[in-house]
C-alpha positions in Angstrom: 97.9 104.6 96.9 98.6 104.2 100.5 102.3 105.2 101.7 103.7 103.3 104.7 106.8 104.6 106.1 107.5 106.9 103.2 107.4 103.9 100.6 104.2 103.4 98.0 103.3 99.7 97.4 104.9 100.3 94.0 108.3 100.7 96.2 107.6 97.3 97.8 108.3 95.4 94.5 112.0 94.4 93.1 111.7 95.7 89.9 113.1 94.5 86.7 112.8 97.3 83.8 113.3 97.3 80.4 112.5 99.8 77.3 109.7 98.7 75.2 109.1 101.6 73.0 111.0 105.1 72.5 108.3 107.7 71.9 109.9 109.9 69.4 106.7 112.5 69.1 105.9 112.6 72.7 109.5 112.5 74.2 108.6 109.7 76.2 109.0 106.0 76.5 107.0 102.9 77.4 108.8 100.7 80.1 107.8 97.1 81.4 108.2 96.6 84.9 108.4 92.9 86.1 108.5 92.2 89.7 111.6 89.7 90.6 109.5 88.5 93.5 105.8 88.4 92.8 106.2 88.1 89.0 103.4 90.9 88.6 104.0 92.7 85.5 103.2 96.5 84.4 103.5 99.0 81.6 104.7 102.4 82.5 104.5 105.5 80.0 107.0 108.0 81.1 105.2 110.9 79.2 102.2 110.9 81.4 103.2 108.8 84.4 100.7 106.2 83.9 101.0 102.7 84.8 98.5 99.5 84.2 98.8 95.8 84.8 99.3 93.4 82.0 99.7 89.8 81.1 102.9 87.8 80.3 102.4 88.6 76.5 102.1 92.4 77.2 98.4 92.6 76.9 96.5 95.2 79.3 94.5 94.0 82.0 91.1 95.4 83.2 91.1 98.3 85.1 89.9 96.8 88.5 93.1 94.5 88.3 95.4 97.3 87.5 93.6 99.5 90.3 94.0 96.5 93.0 97.6 95.7 91.8 98.9 99.2 91.8 97.4 99.6 95.6 98.9 96.3 97.1 102.1 96.0 98.3 104.2 93.1 96.6 102.9 89.5 98.1 106.6 88.6 97.6 105.6 85.3 95.8 102.7 85.4 93.0 99.4 85.9 94.7 96.6 83.2 94.9 94.4 84.7 92.2 97.3 86.3 90.0 96.6 83.5 87.4 92.9 84.4 87.2 93.8 87.8 87.2 96.0 87.8 84.1 93.3 86.3 82.2 90.9 89.6 82.8 92.2 91.4 79.8 91.0 94.8 79.1 88.6 95.2 76.3 89.8 96.9 73.3 87.3 99.6 71.8 
């Protein structure tokens, strides 16, 4: 993740945050982050500081999309290929 003027790409977004699930056993929470500008959505687990991209229904997107979105600064509007990216769901094993 590249840092620009002390800000990471994550910091470039205008986040709306909500708690999805309180994890009692692990002591953390699962949070949903939605950027008000570009509308990209992520889930973040507080117990292990892990984030991944999700579609509009909370389904995990594939690792390539998650890695790319986490590395990019906020485009300030939905990206040209974001609709296609949201269809690239992670396969559940």
